[in-house]
Gaussian input, Z-matrix of N, CA and C with variables (Angstrom, degrees):
# hf/3-21g

backbone

0 1
 N
 C     1     B1
 C     2     B2     1     A1
 N     3     B3     2     A2     1     D1
 C     4     B4     3     A3     2     D2
 C     5     B5     4     A4     3     D3
 N     6     B6     5     A5     4     D4
 C     7     B7     6     A6     5     D5
 C     8     B8     7     A7     6     D6
 N     9     B9     8     A8     7     D7
 C    10    B10     9     A9     8     D8
 C    11    B11    10    A10     9     D9
 N    12    B12    11    A11    10    D10
 C    13    B13    12    A12    11    D11
 C    14    B14    13    A13    12    D12
 N    15    B15    14    A14    13    D13
 C    16    B16    15    A15    14    D14
 C    17    B17    16    A16    15    D15
 N    18    B18    17    A17    16    D16
 C    19    B19    18    A18    17    D17
 C    20    B20    19    A19    18    D18
 N    21    B21    20    A20    19    D19
 C    22    B22    21    A21    20    D20
 C    23    B23    22    A22    21    D21
 N    24    B24    23    A23    22    D22
 C    25    B25    24    A24    23    D23
 C    26    B26    25    A25    24    D24
 N    27    B27    26    A26    25    D25
 C    28    B28    27    A27    26    D26
 C    29    B29    28    A28    27    D27
 N    30    B30    29    A29    28    D28
 C    31    B31    30    A30    29    D29
 C    32    B32    31    A31    30    D30
 N    33    B33    32    A32    31    D31
 C    34    B34    33    A33    32    D32
 C    35    B35    34    A34    33    D33
 N    36    B36    35    A35    34    D34
 C    37    B37    36    A36    35    D35
 C    38    B38    37    A37    36    D36
 N    39    B39    38    A38    37    D37
 C    40    B40    39    A39    38    D38
 C    41    B41    40    A40    39    D39
 N    42    B42    41    A41    40    D40
 C    43    B43    42    A42    41    D41
 C    44    B44    43    A43    42    D42
 N    45    B45    44    A44    43    D43
 C    46    B46    45    A45    44    D44
 C    47    B47    46    A46    45    D45
 N    48    B48    47    A47    46    D46
 C    49    B49    48    A48    47    D47
 C    50    B50    49    A49    48    D48
 N    51    B51    50    A50    49    D49
 C    52    B52    51    A51    50    D50
 C    53    B53    52    A52    51    D51
 N    54    B54    53    A53    52    D52
 C    55    B55    54    A54    53    D53
 C    56    B56    55    A55    54    D54
 N    57    B57    56    A56    55    D55
 C    58    B58    57    A57    56    D56
 C    59    B59    58    A58    57    D57
 N    60    B60    59    A59    58    D58
 C    61    B61    60    A60    59    D59
 C    62    B62    61    A61    60    D60
 N    63    B63    62    A62    61    D61
 C    64    B64    63    A63    62    D62
 C    65    B65    64    A64    63    D63
 N    66    B66    65    A65    64    D64
 C    67    B67    66    A66    65    D65
 C    68    B68    67    A67    66    D66
 N    69    B69    68    A68    67    D67
 C    70    B70    69    A69    68    D68
 C    71    B71    70    A70    69    D69
 N    72    B72    71    A71    70    D70
 C    73    B73    72    A72    71    D71
 C    74    B74    73    A73    72    D72
 N    75    B75    74    A74    73    D73
 C    76    B76    75    A75    74    D74
 C    77    B77    76    A76    75    D75
 N    78    B78    77    A77    76    D76
 C    79    B79    78    A78    77    D77
 C    80    B80    79    A79    78    D78
 N    81    B81    80    A80    79    D79
 C    82    B82    81    A81    80    D80
 C    83    B83    82    A82    81    D81
 N    84    B84    83    A83    82    D82
 C    85    B85    84    A84    83    D83
 C    86    B86    85    A85    84    D84
 N    87    B87    86    A86    85    D85
 C    88    B88    87    A87    86    D86
 C    89    B89    88    A88    87    D87
 N    90    B90    89    A89    88    D88
 C    91    B91    90    A90    89    D89
 C    92    B92    91    A91    90    D90
 N    93    B93    92    A92    91    D91
 C    94    B94    93    A93    92    D92
 C    95    B95    94    A94    93    D93
 N    96    B96    95    A95    94    D94
 C    97    B97    96    A96    95    D95
 C    98    B98    97    A97    96    D96
 N    99    B99    98    A98    97    D97
 C   100   B100    99    A99    98    D98
 C   101   B101   100   A100    99    D99
 N   102   B102   101   A101   100   D100
 C   103   B103   102   A102   101   D101
 C   104   B104   103   A103   102   D102
 N   105   B105   104   A104   103   D103
 C   106   B106   105   A105   104   D104
 C   107   B107   106   A106   105   D105
 N   108   B108   107   A107   106   D106
 C   109   B109   108   A108   107   D107
 C   110   B110   109   A109   108   D108
 N   111   B111   110   A110   109   D109
 C   112   B112   111   A111   110   D110
 C   113   B113   112   A112   111   D111
 N   114   B114   113   A113   112   D112
 C   115   B115   114   A114   113   D113
 C   116   B116   115   A115   114   D114
 N   117   B117   116   A116   115   D115
 C   118   B118   117   A117   116   D116
 C   119   B119   118   A118   117   D117
 N   120   B120   119   A119   118   D118
 C   121   B121   120   A120   119   D119
 C   122   B122   121   A121   120   D120
 N   123   B123   122   A122   121   D121
 C   124   B124   123   A123   122   D122
 C   125   B125   124   A124   123   D123
 N   126   B126   125   A125   124   D124
 C   127   B127   126   A126   125   D125
 C   128   B128   127   A127   126   D126
 N   129   B129   128   A128   127   D127
 C   130   B130   129   A129   128   D128
 C   131   B131   130   A130   129   D129
 N   132   B132   131   A131   130   D130
 C   133   B133   132   A132   131   D131
 C   134   B134   133   A133   132   D132
 N   135   B135   134   A134   133   D133
 C   136   B136   135   A135   134   D134
 C   137   B137   136   A136   135   D135
 N   138   B138   137   A137   136   D136
 C   139   B139   138   A138   137   D137
 C   140   B140   139   A139   138   D138
 N   141   B141   140   A140   139   D139
 C   142   B142   141   A141   140   D140
 C   143   B143   142   A142   141   D141
 N   144   B144   143   A143   142   D142
 C   145   B145   144   A144   143   D143
 C   146   B146   145   A145   144   D144
 N   147   B147   146   A146   145   D145
 C   148   B148   147   A147   146   D146
 C   149   B149   148   A148   147   D147
 N   150   B150   149   A149   148   D148
 C   151   B151   150   A150   149   D149
 C   152   B152   151   A151   150   D150
 N   153   B153   152   A152   151   D151
 C   154   B154   153   A153   152   D152
 C   155   B155   154   A154   153   D153
 N   156   B156   155   A155   154   D154
 C   157   B157   156   A156   155   D155
 C   158   B158   157   A157   156   D156
 N   159   B159   158   A158   157   D157
 C   160   B160   159   A159   158   D158
 C   161   B161   160   A160   159   D159
 N   162   B162   161   A161   160   D160
 C   163   B163   162   A162   161   D161
 C   164   B164   163   A163   162   D162
 N   165   B165   164   A164   163   D163
 C   166   B166   165   A165   164   D164
 C   167   B167   166   A166   165   D165
 N   168   B168   167   A167   166   D166
 C   169   B169   168   A168   167   D167
 C   170   B170   169   A169   168   D168
 N   171   B171   170   A170   169   D169
 C   172   B172   171   A171   170   D170
 C   173   B173   172   A172   171   D171
 N   174   B174   173   A173   172   D172
 C   175   B175   174   A174   173   D173
 C   176   B176   175   A175   174   D174
 N   177   B177   176   A176   175   D175
 C   178   B178   177   A177   176   D176
 C   179   B179   178   A178   177   D177
 N   180   B180   179   A179   178   D178
 C   181   B181   180   A180   179   D179
 C   182   B182   181   A181   180   D180
 N   183   B183   182   A182   181   D181
 C   184   B184   183   A183   182   D182
 C   185   B185   184   A184   183   D183
 N   186   B186   185   A185   184   D184
 C   187   B187   186   A186   185   D185
 C   188   B188   187   A187   186   D186
 N   189   B189   188   A188   187   D187
 C   190   B190   189   A189   188   D188
 C   191   B191   190   A190   189   D189
 N   192   B192   191   A191   190   D190
 C   193   B193   192   A192   191   D191
 C   194   B194   193   A193   192   D192
 N   195   B195   194   A194   193   D193
 C   196   B196   195   A195   194   D194
 C   197   B197   196   A196   195   D195
 N   198   B198   197   A197   196   D196
 C   199   B199   198   A198   197   D197
 C   200   B200   199   A199   198   D198
 N   201   B201   200   A200   199   D199
 C   202   B202   201   A201   200   D200
 C   203   B203   202   A202   201   D201
 N   204   B204   203   A203   202   D202
 C   205   B205   204   A204   203   D203
 C   206   B206   205   A205   204   D204
 N   207   B207   206   A206   205   D205
 C   208   B208   207   A207   206   D206
 C   209   B209   208   A208   207   D207
 N   210   B210   209   A209   208   D208
 C   211   B211   210   A210   209   D209
 C   212   B212   211   A211   210   D210
 N   213   B213   212   A212   211   D211
 C   214   B214   213   A213   212   D212
 C   215   B215   214   A214   213   D213
 N   216   B216   215   A215   214   D214
 C   217   B217   216   A216   215   D215
 C   218   B218   217   A217   216   D216
 N   219   B219   218   A218   217   D217
 C   220   B220   219   A219   218   D218
 C   221   B221   220   A220   219   D219
 N   222   B222   221   A221   220   D220
 C   223   B223   222   A222   221   D221
 C   224   B224   223   A223   222   D222
 N   225   B225   224   A224   223   D223
 C   226   B226   225   A225   224   D224
 C   227   B227   226   A226   225   D225

   B1=1.4523
   B2=1.5238
   B3=1.3104
   B4=1.4579
   B5=1.5297
   B6=1.3126
   B7=1.4635
   B8=1.5231
   B9=1.3111
   B10=1.4628
   B11=1.5285
   B12=1.3339
   B13=1.4618
   B14=1.5277
   B15=1.3239
   B16=1.4663
   B17=1.5169
   B18=1.3312
   B19=1.4585
   B20=1.5220
   B21=1.3098
   B22=1.4678
   B23=1.5259
   B24=1.3334
   B25=1.4615
   B26=1.5131
   B27=1.3131
   B28=1.4637
   B29=1.5256
   B30=1.3282
   B31=1.4596
   B32=1.5242
   B33=1.3346
   B34=1.4612
   B35=1.5218
   B36=1.3255
   B37=1.4529
   B38=1.5244
   B39=1.3216
   B40=1.4625
   B41=1.5279
   B42=1.3345
   B43=1.4589
   B44=1.5266
   B45=1.3299
   B46=1.4648
   B47=1.5234
   B48=1.3175
   B49=1.4581
   B50=1.5222
   B51=1.3118
   B52=1.4668
   B53=1.5222
   B54=1.2995
   B55=1.4644
   B56=1.5256
   B57=1.3111
   B58=1.4640
   B59=1.5215
   B60=1.3200
   B61=1.4623
   B62=1.5287
   B63=1.3094
   B64=1.4605
   B65=1.5210
   B66=1.3387
   B67=1.4677
   B68=1.5200
   B69=1.3263
   B70=1.4692
   B71=1.5247
   B72=1.3256
   B73=1.4676
   B74=1.5331
   B75=1.3339
   B76=1.4651
   B77=1.5237
   B78=1.3415
   B79=1.4622
   B80=1.5241
   B81=1.3310
   B82=1.4636
   B83=1.5259
   B84=1.3152
   B85=1.4627
   B86=1.5240
   B87=1.3261
   B88=1.4665
   B89=1.5249
   B90=1.3501
   B91=1.4714
   B92=1.5255
   B93=1.3254
   B94=1.4608
   B95=1.5155
   B96=1.3167
   B97=1.4615
   B98=1.5269
   B99=1.3097
   B100=1.4607
   B101=1.5242
   B102=1.3256
   B103=1.4644
   B104=1.5274
   B105=1.3190
   B106=1.4702
   B107=1.5259
   B108=1.3378
   B109=1.4621
   B110=1.5210
   B111=1.3243
   B112=1.4582
   B113=1.5239
   B114=1.3274
   B115=1.4636
   B116=1.5260
   B117=1.3298
   B118=1.4583
   B119=1.5201
   B120=1.3185
   B121=1.4617
   B122=1.5248
   B123=1.3111
   B124=1.4573
   B125=1.5232
   B126=1.3289
   B127=1.4615
   B128=1.5217
   B129=1.3374
   B130=1.4581
   B131=1.5238
   B132=1.3167
   B133=1.4583
   B134=1.5335
   B135=1.3239
   B136=1.4684
   B137=1.5302
   B138=1.3052
   B139=1.4630
   B140=1.5250
   B141=1.3425
   B142=1.4601
   B143=1.5121
   B144=1.3115
   B145=1.4642
   B146=1.5208
   B147=1.2980
   B148=1.4659
   B149=1.5280
   B150=1.3356
   B151=1.4561
   B152=1.5195
   B153=1.3216
   B154=1.4613
   B155=1.5235
   B156=1.3221
   B157=1.4659
   B158=1.5178
   B159=1.3117
   B160=1.4635
   B161=1.5158
   B162=1.3350
   B163=1.4609
   B164=1.5206
   B165=1.3181
   B166=1.4688
   B167=1.5295
   B168=1.3402
   B169=1.4550
   B170=1.5171
   B171=1.3331
   B172=1.4576
   B173=1.5252
   B174=1.3190
   B175=1.4524
   B176=1.5296
   B177=1.3393
   B178=1.4576
   B179=1.5229
   B180=1.3188
   B181=1.4602
   B182=1.5206
   B183=1.3161
   B184=1.4643
   B185=1.5212
   B186=1.3103
   B187=1.4627
   B188=1.5273
   B189=1.3119
   B190=1.4628
   B191=1.5211
   B192=1.3227
   B193=1.4753
   B194=1.5319
   B195=1.3243
   B196=1.4694
   B197=1.5277
   B198=1.3406
   B199=1.4641
   B200=1.5267
   B201=1.3324
   B202=1.4696
   B203=1.5234
   B204=1.3163
   B205=1.4586
   B206=1.5244
   B207=1.3249
   B208=1.4670
   B209=1.5245
   B210=1.3185
   B211=1.4586
   B212=1.5229
   B213=1.3314
   B214=1.4664
   B215=1.5170
   B216=1.3247
   B217=1.4646
   B218=1.5200
   B219=1.3177
   B220=1.4620
   B221=1.5152
   B222=1.3397
   B223=1.4561
   B224=1.5301
   B225=1.3175
   B226=1.4616
   B227=1.5082
   A1=108.44
   A2=116.11
   A3=120.99
   A4=109.89
   A5=116.17
   A6=121.41
   A7=111.00
   A8=117.40
   A9=121.49
   A10=112.64
   A11=118.38
   A12=122.44
   A13=113.11
   A14=117.63
   A15=119.98
   A16=110.26
   A17=115.39
   A18=121.42
   A19=108.21
   A20=116.83
   A21=121.07
   A22=110.69
   A23=115.46
   A24=121.93
   A25=114.53
   A26=117.91
   A27=121.46
   A28=110.10
   A29=115.81
   A30=122.07
   A31=109.85
   A32=115.05
   A33=120.45
   A34=109.15
   A35=115.44
   A36=122.87
   A37=108.29
   A38=116.48
   A39=120.81
   A40=109.26
   A41=115.59
   A42=120.95
   A43=110.41
   A44=116.68
   A45=120.72
   A46=110.53
   A47=115.27
   A48=122.78
   A49=107.53
   A50=117.14
   A51=119.81
   A52=109.28
   A53=115.41
   A54=122.42
   A55=114.16
   A56=118.22
   A57=121.93
   A58=109.26
   A59=116.13
   A60=119.33
   A61=108.81
   A62=116.21
   A63=120.41
   A64=111.79
   A65=117.40
   A66=120.52
   A67=111.45
   A68=116.66
   A69=120.59
   A70=110.18
   A71=116.25
   A72=120.92
   A73=111.04
   A74=116.75
   A75=120.85
   A76=111.05
   A77=117.29
   A78=120.75
   A79=111.18
   A80=116.62
   A81=119.93
   A82=110.78
   A83=116.34
   A84=120.29
   A85=111.61
   A86=117.20
   A87=120.85
   A88=110.27
   A89=116.57
   A90=120.86
   A91=111.81
   A92=117.69
   A93=120.70
   A94=114.62
   A95=117.64
   A96=120.71
   A97=108.70
   A98=114.65
   A99=122.25
   A100=109.06
   A101=118.22
   A102=119.25
   A103=110.63
   A104=115.95
   A105=126.03
   A106=112.99
   A107=118.04
   A108=122.03
   A109=108.74
   A110=116.49
   A111=120.91
   A112=109.34
   A113=115.95
   A114=121.99
   A115=109.09
   A116=115.30
   A117=121.88
   A118=107.43
   A119=116.57
   A120=119.60
   A121=107.54
   A122=116.63
   A123=121.60
   A124=109.68
   A125=116.80
   A126=120.98
   A127=110.36
   A128=113.57
   A129=121.19
   A130=107.40
   A131=116.67
   A132=120.93
   A133=108.49
   A134=117.84
   A135=120.35
   A136=114.81
   A137=117.91
   A138=120.30
   A139=112.15
   A140=117.36
   A141=121.72
   A142=116.17
   A143=118.16
   A144=120.50
   A145=109.20
   A146=122.37
   A147=129.15
   A148=112.02
   A149=114.82
   A150=122.96
   A151=108.39
   A152=116.49
   A153=119.90
   A154=107.30
   A155=115.60
   A156=120.41
   A157=109.35
   A158=115.03
   A159=120.68
   A160=107.78
   A161=115.52
   A162=121.83
   A163=108.09
   A164=116.63
   A165=121.97
   A166=112.15
   A167=116.55
   A168=120.96
   A169=115.02
   A170=117.45
   A171=122.21
   A172=108.99
   A173=116.53
   A174=121.91
   A175=109.33
   A176=116.58
   A177=122.11
   A178=110.18
   A179=116.69
   A180=122.29
   A181=108.17
   A182=115.83
   A183=121.40
   A184=108.63
   A185=116.27
   A186=120.55
   A187=110.25
   A188=116.16
   A189=121.72
   A190=111.13
   A191=117.82
   A192=121.21
   A193=110.60
   A194=116.94
   A195=120.68
   A196=109.63
   A197=117.04
   A198=121.05
   A199=111.53
   A200=117.27
   A201=120.76
   A202=111.62
   A203=117.87
   A204=122.26
   A205=113.21
   A206=117.38
   A207=121.41
   A208=108.46
   A209=116.22
   A210=121.29
   A211=109.79
   A212=115.61
   A213=121.03
   A214=110.63
   A215=114.94
   A216=122.32
   A217=106.53
   A218=116.76
   A219=122.13
   A220=109.97
   A221=115.36
   A222=120.31
   A223=108.36
   A224=116.46
   A225=118.53
   A226=112.55
   D1=150.98
   D2=178.90
   D3=-92.52
   D4=151.31
   D5=178.75
   D6=-57.46
   D7=-36.43
   D8=-178.40
   D9=-67.96
   D10=-15.04
   D11=-178.05
   D12=-90.90
   D13=-5.41
   D14=179.32
   D15=-67.54
   D16=155.23
   D17=175.47
   D18=-100.18
   D19=158.51
   D20=-179.04
   D21=-54.65
   D22=132.36
   D23=179.85
   D24=85.62
   D25=-8.32
   D26=-177.99
   D27=-78.27
   D28=139.90
   D29=179.68
   D30=-106.50
   D31=147.58
   D32=179.56
   D33=-152.99
   D34=167.11
   D35=176.57
   D36=-115.92
   D37=132.18
   D38=-179.96
   D39=-69.70
   D40=130.36
   D41=177.50
   D42=-95.34
   D43=-54.53
   D44=178.41
   D45=-167.63
   D46=176.16
   D47=178.73
   D48=-110.79
   D49=133.53
   D50=177.80
   D51=-123.01
   D52=141.96
   D53=174.69
   D54=59.39
   D55=34.14
   D56=176.24
   D57=-111.10
   D58=143.97
   D59=176.59
   D60=-69.22
   D61=159.89
   D62=179.87
   D63=-61.16
   D64=-35.51
   D65=179.69
   D66=-63.19
   D67=-46.86
   D68=179.92
   D69=-65.86
   D70=-42.37
   D71=179.40
   D72=-59.14
   D73=-42.98
   D74=179.23
   D75=-64.84
   D76=-40.82
   D77=179.45
   D78=-63.62
   D79=-40.47
   D80=177.58
   D81=-63.80
   D82=-41.50
   D83=-179.64
   D84=-66.42
   D85=-36.79
   D86=176.91
   D87=-64.21
   D88=-33.79
   D89=179.05
   D90=-78.05
   D91=-5.45
   D92=176.95
   D93=101.90
   D94=5.99
   D95=178.55
   D96=-91.29
   D97=92.50
   D98=-178.75
   D99=-118.03
   D100=158.95
   D101=173.25
   D102=-55.65
   D103=143.05
   D104=-178.36
   D105=74.75
   D106=10.54
   D107=176.20
   D108=-86.77
   D109=134.98
   D110=177.22
   D111=-83.71
   D112=134.65
   D113=179.21
   D114=-130.51
   D115=154.46
   D116=176.17
   D117=-128.58
   D118=131.41
   D119=175.10
   D120=-80.95
   D121=116.45
   D122=179.74
   D123=-79.33
   D124=-54.19
   D125=178.39
   D126=-167.96
   D127=165.08
   D128=174.42
   D129=-108.90
   D130=146.75
   D131=176.17
   D132=-63.88
   D133=157.47
   D134=-177.80
   D135=-51.71
   D136=-35.57
   D137=178.18
   D138=-96.07
   D139=8.55
   D140=175.33
   D141=90.55
   D142=-4.40
   D143=-178.22
   D144=-142.03
   D145=123.95
   D146=4.49
   D147=-90.09
   D148=-179.65
   D149=174.42
   D150=-102.72
   D151=141.78
   D152=173.57
   D153=-102.03
   D154=121.02
   D155=178.91
   D156=-123.22
   D157=161.12
   D158=174.67
   D159=-120.90
   D160=127.98
   D161=178.64
   D162=-139.47
   D163=127.28
   D164=179.10
   D165=57.21
   D166=34.59
   D167=178.05
   D168=79.67
   D169=7.12
   D170=-178.15
   D171=-116.87
   D172=135.80
   D173=177.65
   D174=-88.75
   D175=129.29
   D176=-177.18
   D177=-129.85
   D178=150.78
   D179=172.52
   D180=-107.52
   D181=129.35
   D182=-178.09
   D183=-128.34
   D184=132.70
   D185=177.57
   D186=-65.85
   D187=147.45
   D188=-178.89
   D189=-60.64
   D190=-38.25
   D191=179.96
   D192=-60.76
   D193=-38.87
   D194=178.20
   D195=-73.91
   D196=-40.89
   D197=179.69
   D198=-62.61
   D199=-27.35
   D200=176.50
   D201=-67.00
   D202=-20.02
   D203=-178.23
   D204=-99.42
   D205=3.04
   D206=179.10
   D207=-105.91
   D208=114.79
   D209=-179.95
   D210=-88.84
   D211=133.18
   D212=-178.37
   D213=-130.85
   D214=161.92
   D215=174.34
   D216=-117.24
   D217=121.68
   D218=-177.07
   D219=-71.93
   D220=136.60
   D221=176.23
   D222=-81.04
   D223=135.65
   D224=-179.45
   D225=-104.98

C-alpha cells in the first residue's frame, strides 16, 4: 500500500521508497523517514495535498506525489 492511501489515524510501517530521486530520498531520510519506521497519518489537507504524518514523535508534511512513492505496511 502507498502512504498516500492511508486513512486519517491509520498507522503503518515504511517498507521502502520507489521511483524517488536520490535527492528526495536523502531528504526524507534526514527527516527520519527510514525503512521500518512507524508512521501515522494525522490528516490530509482539504484538497488532498499535502499529508500531515507523524514519525518518531515529529509531525511532518509530505506532498501526495512523494507519498505515492513510499510503500508501507498497515498495522492491524
